[in-house]
MIRORO-382453 format. One record per residue (C-alpha): x, y, z; residue in one letter. Coordinates in Angstrom, 2 decimals. Last residue first. Layout:
MIRORO-382453
+---------+---------+---------+------+
|      px |      py |      pz | code |
+---------+---------+---------+------+
|       X |       Y |       Z |    a |
...
+---------+---------+---------+------+
END
This chain:
MIRORO-382453
+---------+---------+---------+------+
|      px |      py |      pz | code |
+---------+---------+---------+------+
|    7.91 |   74.70 |  -75.21 |    k |
|    5.61 |   72.98 |  -73.28 |    f |
|    4.07 |   69.61 |  -75.00 |    d |
|    7.12 |   67.44 |  -74.48 |    n |
|    6.36 |   67.16 |  -70.72 |    l |
|    3.49 |   64.62 |  -71.88 |    w |
|    1.44 |   64.48 |  -68.39 |    l |
|   -0.29 |   62.52 |  -66.16 |    l |
|   -2.52 |   63.77 |  -63.80 |    r |
|   -4.41 |   62.84 |  -60.14 |    n |
|   -2.46 |   65.94 |  -58.58 |    k |
|   -1.29 |   68.21 |  -61.43 |    l |
|   -3.77 |   71.24 |  -61.13 |    e |
|   -2.98 |   71.38 |  -57.62 |    e |
|    0.77 |   71.47 |  -57.76 |    a |
|   -0.02 |   74.64 |  -60.18 |    s |
|    0.84 |   74.21 |  -64.06 |    t |
|    2.14 |   77.77 |  -65.93 |    t |
|    5.56 |   78.10 |  -64.26 |    n |
|    6.56 |   74.54 |  -62.85 |    l |
|    5.50 |   73.39 |  -66.62 |    l |
|    8.02 |   76.27 |  -68.33 |    c |
|   10.51 |   75.41 |  -65.74 |    v |
|   10.52 |   71.86 |  -67.13 |    l |
|    9.94 |   72.18 |  -70.30 |    r |
|   13.54 |   74.62 |  -70.06 |    h |
|   15.06 |   72.20 |  -68.06 |    f |
|   14.48 |   69.01 |  -70.39 |    l |
|   15.88 |   71.11 |  -73.14 |    l |
|   19.14 |   72.28 |  -71.08 |    p |
|   19.87 |   68.44 |  -70.07 |    i |
|   19.54 |   67.04 |  -73.21 |    k |
|   16.50 |   64.79 |  -74.90 |    e |
|   14.83 |   61.11 |  -73.42 |    r |
|   11.55 |   61.15 |  -73.87 |    t |
|    9.39 |   62.42 |  -71.58 |    s |
|    6.27 |   61.93 |  -69.03 |    v |
|    4.91 |   63.79 |  -65.83 |    v |
|    3.00 |   62.21 |  -63.66 |    i |
|    1.29 |   64.06 |  -61.00 |    g |
|    0.56 |   64.25 |  -56.96 |    w |
|   -0.83 |   60.89 |  -56.67 |    h |
|   -4.18 |   59.98 |  -55.45 |    e |
|   -5.49 |   56.00 |  -55.02 |    k |
|   -8.87 |   55.55 |  -56.31 |    k |
|   -7.98 |   51.54 |  -57.06 |    e |
|   -8.86 |   52.43 |  -60.98 |    a |
|   -7.03 |   55.15 |  -60.69 |    r |
|   -3.83 |   54.50 |  -59.20 |    f |
|   -3.98 |   51.38 |  -61.52 |    k |
|   -4.28 |   53.60 |  -64.58 |    d |
|   -1.39 |   55.75 |  -62.84 |    h |
|    0.70 |   52.85 |  -63.02 |    l |
|    0.06 |   51.95 |  -66.40 |    e |
|    0.97 |   55.40 |  -67.75 |    s |
|    4.29 |   55.60 |  -65.33 |    f |
|    4.92 |   51.74 |  -67.18 |    d |
|    5.15 |   53.04 |  -71.07 |    r |
|    6.13 |   56.29 |  -70.14 |    i |
|    9.49 |   55.64 |  -68.58 |    n |
|   11.27 |   58.84 |  -69.14 |    f |
|   10.53 |   60.10 |  -65.64 |    t |
|    9.18 |   63.09 |  -63.78 |    v |
|    7.47 |   62.35 |  -60.37 |    i |
|    5.02 |   65.15 |  -58.90 |    a |
|    5.70 |   65.68 |  -55.39 |    r |
|    3.12 |   65.44 |  -52.38 |    q |
|    5.93 |   63.86 |  -50.32 |    q |
|    3.92 |   60.56 |  -49.72 |    s |
|    2.90 |   61.04 |  -53.56 |    a |
|    6.91 |   61.01 |  -54.46 |    a |
|    7.63 |   57.85 |  -52.10 |    f |
|    4.72 |   55.66 |  -54.30 |    e |
|    5.82 |   56.66 |  -57.52 |    l |
|    8.99 |   55.53 |  -56.50 |    q |
|    8.08 |   52.33 |  -55.16 |    q |
|    5.34 |   51.90 |  -58.23 |    q |
|    8.52 |   52.28 |  -60.23 |    d |
|    9.89 |   49.64 |  -58.54 |    l |
|   13.89 |   50.42 |  -56.78 |    a |
|   16.32 |   50.74 |  -58.90 |    a |
|   18.04 |   53.81 |  -57.26 |    l |
|   15.45 |   55.04 |  -54.42 |    l |
|   18.23 |   56.24 |  -51.81 |    g |
|   15.72 |   59.26 |  -51.23 |    g |
|   18.82 |   61.27 |  -53.18 |    e |
|   19.67 |   59.36 |  -56.25 |    q |
|   16.01 |   59.01 |  -56.72 |    s |
|   15.99 |   62.60 |  -56.85 |    t |
|   14.32 |   65.36 |  -54.97 |    t |
|   13.24 |   68.74 |  -56.79 |    v |
|   11.41 |   72.32 |  -54.40 |    d |
|   12.07 |   74.87 |  -57.26 |    f |
|   13.75 |   78.31 |  -56.79 |    g |
|   15.50 |   78.68 |  -59.67 |    q |
|   18.64 |   77.39 |  -58.58 |    k |
|   16.61 |   74.31 |  -57.26 |    r |
|   16.04 |   73.25 |  -61.08 |    l |
|   19.86 |   73.88 |  -61.65 |    q |
|   20.24 |   71.56 |  -58.78 |    g |
|   17.40 |   68.87 |  -60.07 |    a |
|   19.08 |   68.67 |  -63.56 |    l |
|   22.43 |   67.79 |  -62.03 |    r |
|   20.80 |   64.95 |  -60.93 |    p |
|   20.26 |   63.44 |  -64.42 |    s |
|   17.34 |   62.38 |  -65.18 |    l |
|   17.32 |   58.18 |  -65.48 |    h |
|   16.46 |   58.13 |  -61.57 |    e |
|   13.32 |   59.41 |  -61.62 |    n |
|   13.26 |   63.27 |  -60.59 |    l |
|   10.68 |   64.07 |  -58.06 |    h |
|    8.81 |   67.27 |  -58.32 |    l |
|    7.74 |   69.61 |  -56.09 |    k |
|    4.37 |   71.37 |  -58.07 |    p |
|    4.48 |   75.36 |  -58.50 |    p |
|    2.03 |   77.42 |  -56.23 |    r |
|   -0.13 |   79.66 |  -57.41 |    k |
|    0.72 |   83.17 |  -56.91 |    p |
|   -2.07 |   84.76 |  -54.42 |    p |
|   -5.26 |   86.42 |  -56.00 |    m |
+---------+---------+---------+------+
END
């Protein structure tokens, strides 16, 4: 059986670009709001950007992105995943994201809202 394709990620502007660099060193495909020219972009623009590139978005903005997830579902629009987290230090976020990326395929994450804190 072929290996699962890990999700591609887009880190919202509140996550450190250093985290993206660490994930890339492990071979994961990660972009950031800073790199995409999306600083101060509306949350919906962030999600639409991520969706256009088949990327799951990672954010600390739990409430707003939960609402966007519900809105996308109601409008039958697709996204490639929303991963929400509490604010944590970079090493803990890195560990949790690696666990997510090693156990969840891009297809499994599609149109889902996941809680990063569940990945230990």
